[in-house]
C-alpha positions as CSV (number, residue, x, y, z in Angstrom):
1,X,50.2,176.9,138.6
2,X,50.1,180.5,139.6
3,X,47.5,183.0,138.0
4,X,50.6,184.9,136.6
5,X,52.0,181.7,135.1
6,X,48.9,181.0,133.1
7,X,49.9,183.5,130.5
8,X,53.2,181.7,129.8
9,X,51.5,178.7,128.3
10,X,52.6,178.6,124.6
11,X,51.7,176.0,122.0
12,X,54.7,175.7,119.5
13,X,52.2,174.8,116.6
14,X,48.4,174.5,115.8
15,X,49.0,170.7,115.9
16,X,50.1,170.8,119.5
17,X,46.9,172.6,120.4
18,X,44.6,170.0,118.6
19,X,44.3,167.7,121.7
20,X,42.9,170.7,123.7
21,X,40.4,171.5,120.8
22,X,39.3,167.9,120.7
23,X,38.5,167.8,124.5
24,X,36.7,171.1,124.4
25,X,34.6,169.8,121.4
26,X,33.8,166.6,122.9
27,X,32.7,168.2,126.2
28,X,30.5,170.7,124.4
29,X,28.8,167.7,122.5
30,X,28.4,165.9,125.6
31,X,26.7,168.8,127.5
32,X,24.2,168.9,124.7
33,X,23.5,165.2,124.6
34,X,21.5,164.2,127.7
35,X,21.6,160.4,126.7
36,X,25.4,160.3,126.4
37,X,27.2,158.2,128.9
38,X,30.8,157.3,129.5
39,X,29.8,153.6,128.9
40,X,28.5,154.3,125.5
41,X,31.3,156.5,124.5
42,X,34.0,154.1,125.4
43,X,32.1,150.8,125.1
44,X,32.7,149.9,128.8
């Protein structure tokens, strides 16, 4: 994706953006939790 194309990303509704919000929230939580591992999160 070109830098110019980044401004063309449009979400059709707030619901379509929710997955992005979920990923960002999960990443923020994980950054602040030093004991968190992939194994604990996904029971691997």
